[in-house]
C-alpha positions as CSV (number, residue, x, y, z in Angstrom):
1,X,81.3,123.2,86.6
2,X,81.2,119.3,85.1
3,X,85.0,118.5,84.5
4,X,86.0,117.4,81.0
5,X,86.9,114.2,80.0
6,X,90.3,113.4,81.0
7,X,92.3,112.5,77.1
8,X,95.4,111.0,78.8
9,X,96.5,107.5,77.3
10,X,95.9,105.0,80.3
11,X,99.6,104.0,81.3
12,X,101.0,101.1,79.8
13,X,104.9,99.7,80.1
14,X,105.9,101.8,77.4
15,X,104.8,104.7,79.4
16,X,106.3,103.8,82.5
17,X,109.7,105.6,81.9
18,X,107.7,108.9,80.8
19,X,106.1,109.0,83.8
20,X,109.0,107.8,86.2
21,X,110.0,111.4,87.8
22,X,112.7,111.9,90.0
23,X,110.1,112.1,92.8
24,X,108.4,109.0,91.6
25,X,112.6,107.2,92.2
26,X,112.6,108.6,95.5
27,X,108.6,107.4,97.4
28,X,109.9,104.0,95.1
29,X,112.6,103.7,98.1
30,X,111.3,104.5,100.0
31,X,108.5,102.1,100.3
32,X,110.9,99.4,98.2
33,X,113.4,100.2,102.0
34,X,110.5,99.1,104.0
35,X,109.9,95.9,102.1
36,X,113.6,95.4,103.3
37,X,113.2,93.5,106.4
38,X,112.6,89.9,106.8
39,X,110.1,90.3,109.7
40,X,108.5,93.0,107.8
41,X,107.6,91.1,105.7
42,X,106.3,87.7,107.5
43,X,104.2,90.0,108.8
44,X,102.8,90.9,105.2
45,X,103.0,87.2,104.5
46,X,100.6,86.2,107.2
47,X,97.9,89.0,106.6
48,X,97.9,87.8,103.5
49,X,96.0,84.8,104.9
50,X,93.2,87.5,106.3
51,X,92.6,90.3,109.6
52,X,94.8,89.3,112.6
53,X,95.9,91.5,115.5
54,X,99.4,91.9,117.2
55,X,98.9,89.2,119.4
56,X,97.8,86.4,116.5
57,X,100.6,88.0,114.3
58,X,103.2,87.7,117.0
59,X,102.8,84.3,117.4
60,X,102.0,83.4,113.7
61,X,105.4,85.2,112.6
62,X,107.8,84.1,115.9
63,X,108.3,87.4,117.2
64,X,107.6,89.9,119.9
65,X,104.0,91.4,120.0
66,X,106.4,95.3,120.7
67,X,108.4,94.0,118.2
68,X,105.3,93.2,116.2
69,X,103.3,97.0,117.3
70,X,107.4,98.4,115.6
71,X,107.0,96.9,112.4
72,X,103.7,97.7,112.3
73,X,104.2,101.2,112.7
74,X,106.9,101.0,109.7
75,X,104.4,99.1,107.3
76,X,101.7,102.2,108.6
77,X,103.9,105.2,107.3
78,X,103.8,102.8,104.1
79,X,100.0,102.6,103.7
80,X,101.1,98.5,103.3
81,X,98.4,98.3,105.8
82,X,95.5,99.5,107.4
83,X,94.0,98.9,111.0
84,X,91.1,98.8,113.0
85,X,90.0,99.2,116.6
86,X,87.4,96.7,117.8
87,X,87.2,96.7,122.0
88,X,90.8,96.6,123.3
89,X,92.3,95.0,120.3
90,X,93.6,96.7,117.0
91,X,93.2,94.1,114.3
92,X,95.5,94.6,110.7
93,X,94.9,93.8,107.0
94,X,96.8,94.3,103.5
95,X,95.6,97.6,102.8
96,X,96.0,97.6,99.0
97,X,95.6,95.0,96.9
98,X,98.6,95.7,94.8
99,X,101.1,94.4,97.9
100,X,100.2,90.9,97.9
101,X,100.2,91.3,93.5
102,X,103.8,92.5,94.4
103,X,104.4,90.5,96.6
104,X,103.6,87.6,94.4
105,X,105.8,89.0,91.4
106,X,108.7,89.2,93.4
107,X,108.7,85.7,95.0
108,X,107.6,84.7,90.7
109,X,110.5,86.4,89.9
110,X,112.5,84.5,93.2
111,X,110.9,81.5,92.0
112,X,112.4,81.4,88.3
113,X,116.0,82.4,89.5
114,X,116.0,79.6,91.7
115,X,115.3,77.1,88.8
116,X,116.8,79.2,86.3
117,X,120.8,79.6,88.7
118,X,120.3,76.7,90.6
119,X,121.5,78.6,93.2
120,X,121.5,78.1,97.0
121,X,119.6,81.1,99.0
122,X,122.5,83.8,99.5
123,X,125.1,82.5,96.8
124,X,126.4,83.6,93.9
125,X,125.1,81.9,90.8
126,X,127.1,79.9,89.4
127,X,128.5,81.1,86.3
128,X,130.6,79.8,84.7
129,X,134.9,81.7,85.2
130,X,136.1,84.4,83.5
131,X,138.1,84.1,80.4
132,X,140.2,86.5,81.6
133,X,142.2,86.5,85.0
134,X,142.4,89.5,86.9
135,X,146.0,91.3,87.4
136,X,147.7,90.5,90.1
137,X,148.3,93.1,93.5
138,X,151.5,93.5,94.9
139,X,151.6,94.9,98.4
């Protein structure tokens, strides 16, 4: 029997909070934790230029092949990358265009933050000093 067309409206940003369940939160946290590694982000950046074997990724990311393989296994577990075998080689690629869009969004945010706050990487933005001094602690 054919399915009836869904009467559900397409999701937009206003629907986001109502459809983002605790299960979604848990999975989002897991996926973001996978991305929270500079080496993995470097591998993804390299793969955005196209499909590559482990040896080429290692050279481009300045990592050992063993280290790249370990990170690729983690990226595979999050379905960020895909792979195909050809003879004795394994080629990796970005698995979903959303991965590249996510990275581009984050880079845009970082660029905007740098322009807005004018602060170097890994430091606190220049903000006006607090109006009140915190209470002194006595030992």
